[in-house]
C-alpha positions in Angstrom: 82.6 106.4 115.6 85.1 103.6 116.1 84.7 100.8 118.7 87.5 102.2 120.5 85.5 105.3 121.3 82.2 103.5 122.4 83.0 104.3 126.1 84.9 107.6 125.8 82.3 109.4 128.0 82.9 107.1 130.5 86.7 107.6 130.4 86.1 111.2 130.7 84.4 110.6 134.1 87.4 108.9 135.5 90.6 110.3 136.5 93.2 110.1 133.2 96.2 110.6 135.3 95.4 107.7 137.7 94.6 105.4 135.0 97.9 106.3 133.1 100.0 105.9 136.5 98.6 102.4 137.0 99.3 101.3 133.5 102.8 102.8 133.5 103.6 100.6 136.7 102.5 97.5 134.9 104.9 98.1 131.9 107.9 96.0 133.2 105.6 92.8 133.1 103.1 93.7 130.5 104.3 95.7 127.4 100.4 96.2 126.3 99.5 97.8 129.5 99.4 101.4 127.9 97.7 100.3 125.0 94.6 99.2 126.4 91.4 101.2 125.3 90.8 102.8 128.6 94.6 103.9 129.0 94.6 105.2 125.4 91.6 107.4 126.0 93.3 108.8 129.0 96.0 109.6 127.2 93.9 111.5 124.5 92.2 113.4 127.1 95.6 114.6 128.4 96.7 115.4 125.0 93.9 117.7 124.2 93.5 119.0 127.8 97.1 119.1 129.5 99.7 118.8 126.9 102.5 119.2 129.5 101.2 116.3 131.7 100.8 114.3 128.5 104.4 114.8 127.5 105.7 113.8 131.0 103.9 110.5 130.9 104.9 110.0 127.3 108.5 110.3 128.4 108.1 107.6 131.0 106.5 105.2 128.4 109.4 105.8 126.0 112.0 105.2 128.7 110.5 102.0 129.4 111.3 100.9 125.9 108.5 98.5 125.9 106.3 100.2 123.3 106.8 101.5 119.7 106.5 105.3 120.1 105.3 105.8 116.4 102.4 103.5 117.3 101.9 105.0 120.7 101.7 108.6 119.1 99.4 107.5 116.3 97.1 106.1 119.0 97.0 108.7 121.7 97.3 111.9 119.5 94.5 110.9 117.2 91.6 113.5 117.1 88.0 112.4 118.0 86.3 110.9 115.0 83.7 113.9 114.9 86.6 116.5 114.7 88.2 114.6 112.0 85.1 114.4 110.0 84.7 118.1 110.3 88.2 118.6 109.1 87.5 116.3 106.1 84.3 118.4 105.3 86.6 121.4 105.5 88.7 120.3 102.4 85.9 118.3 100.7 82.3 119.2 100.7 79.7 116.5 101.9 78.8 113.9 99.4 75.2 114.1 98.4 73.4 111.1 97.1 70.8 111.2 94.4 67.2 110.1 95.8 66.2 107.8 93.0 68.0 105.0 90.9 70.0 106.2 87.9 70.1 105.0 84.2 73.7 104.5 83.6 73.6 105.2 79.9 71.7 108.2 80.3 74.1 109.7 83.2 77.3 109.1 81.0 75.4 110.7 78.0 74.7 113.9 80.3 78.4 114.0 81.5 79.7 113.9 78.0 77.4 116.6 76.8 78.4 118.8 79.6 82.1 118.2 79.0 81.5 119.2 75.3 80.1 122.6 76.6 83.4 123.4 78.2 86.2 121.5 76.7 87.7 121.5 73.0 88.9 118.0 72.3 88.5 115.0 70.1 85.6 112.7 70.4 87.6 109.9 71.8 88.9 112.2 74.4 85.6 113.4 75.8 84.5 109.7 76.0 87.7 108.8 78.0 87.1 112.0 80.3 83.5 110.9 80.9 84.5 107.3 81.8 87.6 108.5 83.8 85.4 111.0 86.0 82.9 108.4 86.6 85.4 105.6 87.8 86.8 107.7 90.5 83.6 107.0 92.3 84.3 103.4 92.2 87.8 103.7 93.4 87.4 101.3 96.3 86.1 98.6 94.1 88.4 98.5 90.9 91.8 97.0 90.8 93.5 99.5 88.5 93.8 103.2 88.9 94.9 104.7 85.5 96.5 108.2 85.4 94.6 110.9 83.6 97.4 112.4 81.6 96.0 115.7 80.3 98.4 117.2 77.9 98.6 119.5 74.8 101.4 120.5 72.5 101.2 124.2 73.4 100.0 126.6 76.1 96.4 127.9 75.8 95.0 124.6 74.7 92.5 124.4 77.8 94.4 121.8 79.9 93.6 123.6 83.2 90.1 124.0 82.2 89.8 120.4 81.8 91.4 119.8 85.1 88.9 122.0 86.6 86.1 120.3 84.8 87.1 116.8 85.7 87.7 118.2 89.4 84.1 119.2 89.5 82.8 115.6 88.6 85.3 113.5 90.5 85.1 112.0 93.9 86.7 114.2 96.5 88.5 116.2 93.8 91.5 117.8 95.0 94.0 120.2 92.8 97.5 121.1 93.7 100.6 122.4 91.9 102.8 122.7 94.9 103.0 119.7 97.6 105.7 117.9 99.3 106.3 114.4 98.8 105.5 113.9 102.7 102.4 116.0 102.5 101.3 114.0 99.4 101.4 110.5 100.8 99.8 111.6 104.1 97.1 113.2 102.0 96.4 110.1 100.0 96.3 107.8 103.0 94.1 110.0 105.3 91.5 111.5 102.7 91.7 109.0 99.9 91.0 112.1 97.3 91.2 112.2 93.6 94.3 114.0 93.2 94.8 116.7 90.3 98.5 117.9 90.0 98.8 121.1 87.6 101.9 122.1 85.8 103.2 118.4 86.2 106.2 119.0 83.9 107.6 121.8 86.6 106.1 119.9 89.5 108.0 116.6 88.9 111.4 118.4 87.8 111.4 119.9 91.3 110.0 116.8 93.2 111.6 113.7 91.5 110.6 111.5 94.5 107.1 112.3 93.7 107.1 109.8 90.5 107.6 106.8 92.7 104.5 107.8 94.8 102.4 108.3 91.6 103.7 105.0 90.1 102.9 103.0 93.3 99.3 103.9 93.1 98.5 102.1 89.9 97.4 98.9 91.3 95.6 98.1 94.6 98.0 95.4 95.8 101.0 97.6 95.1 99.7 100.9 96.5 102.0 101.2 99.4 105.3 103.2 100.0 107.4 102.8 103.2 108.7 105.6 105.1 110.5 105.9 108.4 108.3 108.0 111.1 108.6 108.8 114.6 111.5 109.2 116.8 112.4 105.5 116.7 112.2 105.7 112.7 110.0 102.7 112.3 109.6 101.7 108.7 105.8 102.5 108.1 103.7 101.6 105.3 101.4 104.4 103.7 98.7 103.5 101.3 98.7 105.8 98.3 95.9 104.2 96.3 93.6 106.5 94.4 92.8 108.3 91.0 95.3 110.9 90.0 95.3 113.3 87.1 98.4 115.0 85.6 98.3 118.0 83.6 101.1 119.6 81.6 102.7 120.4 78.1 104.3 117.6 76.2 105.6 114.1 77.3 105.8 112.9 80.8 108.1 110.1 82.0 107.8 106.6 80.5 106.8 104.8 83.7 104.0 107.4 84.2 103.0 107.5 80.4 102.6 103.5 80.7 100.1 103.9 83.4 98.3 106.6 81.9 95.3 107.4 79.6 96.2 110.3 77.5 93.8 113.2 77.2 95.2 115.3 74.5 93.7 118.8 73.8 94.1 121.2 71.1 93.8 125.0 70.7 90.3 126.0 69.6 90.0 127.4 66.2 88.4 131.0 65.6 85.0 129.4 64.9 84.9 127.0 68.0 83.3 128.2 71.3 82.9 126.9 74.9 81.5 128.0 78.0 83.6 129.4 80.8 84.1 126.7 83.5 84.8 129.3 86.0 81.4 130.9 85.5 79.5 127.7 85.4 76.5 127.1 87.7 77.7 125.3 90.8 74.2 123.6 91.1 74.9 121.9 87.6 77.9 120.2 89.1 76.4 119.3 92.4 73.5 117.3 90.6 76.1 115.3 88.4 78.1 114.5 91.4 74.9 113.3 93.4 74.0 111.2 90.5 77.3 109.8 90.3 77.3 108.9 93.9 73.9 107.0 93.4 75.3 105.3 90.5 78.4 104.1 92.4 76.2 103.2 95.5 74.0 100.9 93.4 76.7 99.4 91.3 79.8 99.2 93.6 79.3 95.3 93.9 78.3 94.7 90.5 81.5 96.1 89.1 83.7 93.7 91.0 82.2 90.8 89.1 82.6 92.4 85.5 85.1 90.4 83.6 86.4 91.7 80.5 88.5 90.0 77.6 91.5 91.9 76.8 91.7 94.0 73.8 94.0 92.4 71.2 94.8 95.9 69.8 96.1 97.1 72.9 99.1 95.9 74.9 99.0 94.4 78.5 99.5 97.5 80.2 97.1 99.6 78.0 94.5 96.8 78.7 95.1 97.3 82.6 94.8 101.2 82.2 91.4 100.7 80.3 90.0 97.9 82.4 88.3 100.3 85.2 86.9 102.6 82.3 85.5 99.8 80.3 83.9 98.3 83.6 82.0 101.6 84.0 81.1 101.3 80.4 79.7 98.0 80.9 77.7 98.8 83.8 76.2 101.9 81.8 75.2 99.5 79.0 73.7 100.8 75.8 76.3 102.0 73.1 78.9 102.7 75.8 80.7 99.3 75.9 81.6 99.6 72.2 82.1 103.4 72.4 84.8 102.7 75.2 86.4 100.0 73.0 86.8 102.3 70.2 88.3 105.0 72.3 90.7 102.7 74.0 91.9 101.5 70.5 92.2 105.1 69.2 94.1 106.6 72.2 96.2 103.5 73.4 96.3 101.3 70.2 99.8 99.6 69.9 100.2 101.3 66.4 100.6 104.7 67.9 102.3 103.6 71.3 104.8 105.7 72.4 107.9 103.4 72.2 110.9 103.6 74.3 114.0 104.5 72.6 115.4 100.8 72.6 111.9 99.7 71.1 112.3 102.3 68.4 115.7 101.0 67.5 114.3 97.5 67.2 111.4 99.0 64.9 114.1 100.6 62.8 116.1 97.5 62.4 113.4 95.4 61.5 112.6 97.9 58.8 116.1 97.7 57.4 116.2 94.1 57.4 112.8 93.8 55.6 113.7 96.7 53.1 117.1 95.2 52.4 115.6 91.5 52.0 118.8 90.2 54.0 119.3 87.6 56.8 122.6 88.8 58.3 124.3 92.3 58.4 127.6 93.5 59.7 127.6 95.9 62.6 129.0 98.8 60.9 126.8 98.6 57.9 123.5 98.6 60.3 124.9 101.7 62.0 125.4 103.4 58.5 121.9 102.4 57.6 120.5 103.9 61.0 122.2 107.0 60.4 121.2 107.5 56.6 117.9 109.7 57.4 119.3 113.0 58.9 116.0 113.7 60.6 116.2 110.4 62.6 117.1 109.8 66.3 120.2 107.8 65.2 121.7 110.4 63.2 121.7 112.9 66.2 122.7 109.9 68.4 125.7 110.7 70.7 125.6 114.4 70.7 125.4 114.4 66.7 128.2 111.9 66.2 125.6 109.2 65.0 125.1 105.7 65.9 128.2 103.7 66.1 128.6 99.8 66.1 129.7 100.0 69.9 126.7 102.2 70.9 124.3 99.8 68.8 125.9 96.7 70.7 125.3 98.3 74.0 121.6 98.8 73.4 120.9 95.6 72.0 122.6 93.8 74.7 119.3 94.8 76.9 117.6 92.4 74.5 120.1 89.7 74.8 121.3 90.3 71.2 125.0 90.2 71.0 127.1 90.8 67.9 129.3 87.9 66.7 131.6 87.3 63.8 129.7 86.5 60.7 130.5 85.8 57.0 129.0 87.7 54.0 130.4 86.7 50.8 134.1 86.6 51.2 134.2 89.1 54.0 134.0 88.4 57.9 133.3 90.9 60.5 131.2 91.4 63.8 127.4 91.6 62.9 124.0 90.0 63.4 121.9 87.3 62.0 118.2 88.1 61.5 117.3 85.1 63.6 118.9 86.8 66.8 116.1 89.5 66.6 113.1 87.1 66.2 112.5 86.8 70.0 112.6 90.6 70.6 110.8 91.4 67.6 108.0 89.0 68.6 108.0 90.3 72.2 108.1 94.1 71.5 106.9 94.7 68.0 103.9 92.4 68.2 101.9 94.4 65.4 104.8 94.3 63.0 105.6 90.9 61.6 109.5 90.3 61.4 109.0 89.1 57.7 106.8 92.1 56.5 108.2 95.6 55.8 106.8 98.4 57.8 105.4 100.9 55.4 105.0 104.3 56.8 102.9 105.5 53.9 99.8 104.6 51.9 100.3 103.3 48.3 99.0 106.7 47.2 101.9 108.6 49.1 104.7 106.1 48.4 106.3 107.8 45.2 106.7 110.9 47.3 108.9 109.4 50.0 112.4 107.7 49.8 113.7 104.6 51.5 115.3 106.2 54.4 112.4 108.2 55.3 111.1 104.9 56.8 113.5 104.9 59.8 112.6 106.1 63.1 109.0 107.0 62.3 106.0 106.3 64.4 102.9 104.5 63.0 99.8 106.8 63.1 96.5 105.1 64.2 93.7 104.4 61.7 90.6 106.0 62.0 87.9 104.2 63.9 84.1 104.5 63.8 82.3 106.3 66.5 78.7 105.8 66.4 78.9 104.4 62.8 80.4 107.4 61.3 83.7 107.0 59.4 85.3 110.2 58.8 87.4 109.2 55.9 86.9 112.6 54.3 89.6 113.7 56.6 92.0 111.3 55.1 91.8 111.8 51.4 94.8 110.3 49.7 95.3 107.9 52.3 93.8 104.2 52.7 91.3 103.7 55.6 90.5 100.8 57.6 88.5 97.6 56.8 86.8 95.5 59.1 87.0 91.7 59.4 84.7 89.2 61.1 83.4 90.7 64.2 84.6 88.9 67.4 82.4 88.3 70.4 83.2 90.0 73.6 80.7 89.8 76.7 78.0 88.6 74.5 77.9 91.5 72.0 79.3 91.8 68.7 82.5 93.7 68.5 84.5 95.1 65.5 87.9 94.1 65.0 90.1 96.6 63.5 92.2 95.5 60.7 94.5 98.2 59.2 95.5 97.9 55.4 98.2 100.2 55.5 100.1 102.0 58.2 100.5 105.9 58.5 103.5 107.6 60.3 104.6 110.7 61.4 108.2 111.8 62.4 109.4 111.6 65.9 112.3 113.0 67.5 114.0 112.5 71.1 114.1 115.4 73.4 117.6 114.6 74.7 120.6 113.4 73.0 122.7 110.8 74.7 126.4 110.3 75.0 127.7 106.8 74.5 130.2 107.4 77.3 127.8 108.6 79.8 125.6 106.6 82.0 122.2 106.7 80.3 119.0 106.0 82.5 116.2 104.7 80.6 112.9 104.7 82.5 111.7 101.4 81.4 109.6 98.7 83.3 
């Protein structure tokens, strides 16, 4: 019970109307008269016992123009703590805490094994799910709240099953597929749940304003939105900090993806079987939640002091996304710190990062300059090269008309790259010099040196592809060792990775991934854009 309620029994013994009347008479000289504890408690009593009388006195307070009514309403209509606690328990079951200390490594192993009984997914996805569910119990002590982006290429891949499984493991799990933005931010501020949104592709298309609310909750310091509330429309901050999971088919918005850890699922084969989560024993989940609660209780202050070195294979945002999960792994100890690093690189490594369309354009220009071994190029020639591959994004750019020098110029201006008149041989025209791209290449294509051609195939496959097939393709991540097992048998005909000198991180020896060659797969944009129309890029 809060300090304001310590004397609530005494207030009930007094006449609430007399207390309120005396306070209102003082309003002309004392704007805080009706906000004293005694008066607030009197208003609370009237609000519950005599709403008509409460409303009459409220009108007098409003007419005085001495009090912010949104604050007044918040204080006087607040339900007693016991009733609020009961309402919370109606939505979220009471949290039980395990009665003895927990071995973190054993607990995470147990959660991982449990997940594998109900979910068909790659090893790194199971690891990420284990760490993500565990981090929700530390939400009040971490600095980043990465979104769990549960996705699959098609239906019937187990997305909703994974959502349901994670909900059973998480702190105050709450699943919804239909909620208004006003309800959402009030729910987040009042209960601080772990929010699970199913069918997010449909959900966000109908509630575009939700994207800003979800984005705002990524860092603790930025986890506030402002809404005007009350009759006076006072701008009021709402705290939307909390763990969130999204579930849907295909790609989410870039700004959400950038704040996410992708949990990609696949449809099970004929020989693969899993248990039905809907028929699972509730006691199994109750025990795991109790153990997680004890693990969090014993280590909540320790996690604050865990400082991690960023992974060089990940960009800054990906490192932020994985920080909270890696902190959990460090707390658990054993194999988990290295296992978490392997999963982070495998899932969020820059070699397979989902570039924005402009970053993809930079990457393809870099490839062209390297393949042609040239240091300058005319704008019309560069556009022609970009359009050569009929499977590329640029061939279908501008509603199938292809990339033009003008549209190319518009996109490159965002990187402060402007065409100018250049000379090649005896010809002069608008074009670009290689050095103009140097800064952008270094900033946005950090894993692709500007003087090295981007190779999208291994040497053993090179003869089967022509030059233009390198345009507009993604680099696939290399295989990583999980518990000292290299799965190179899956990559016959391709080069695998080698390991350089181990680097030290947190006192332990870590493996630094060094790819020999990059593999790529094709990628196409979902929507074609017209040069003459305004284009909104969801960029940070």
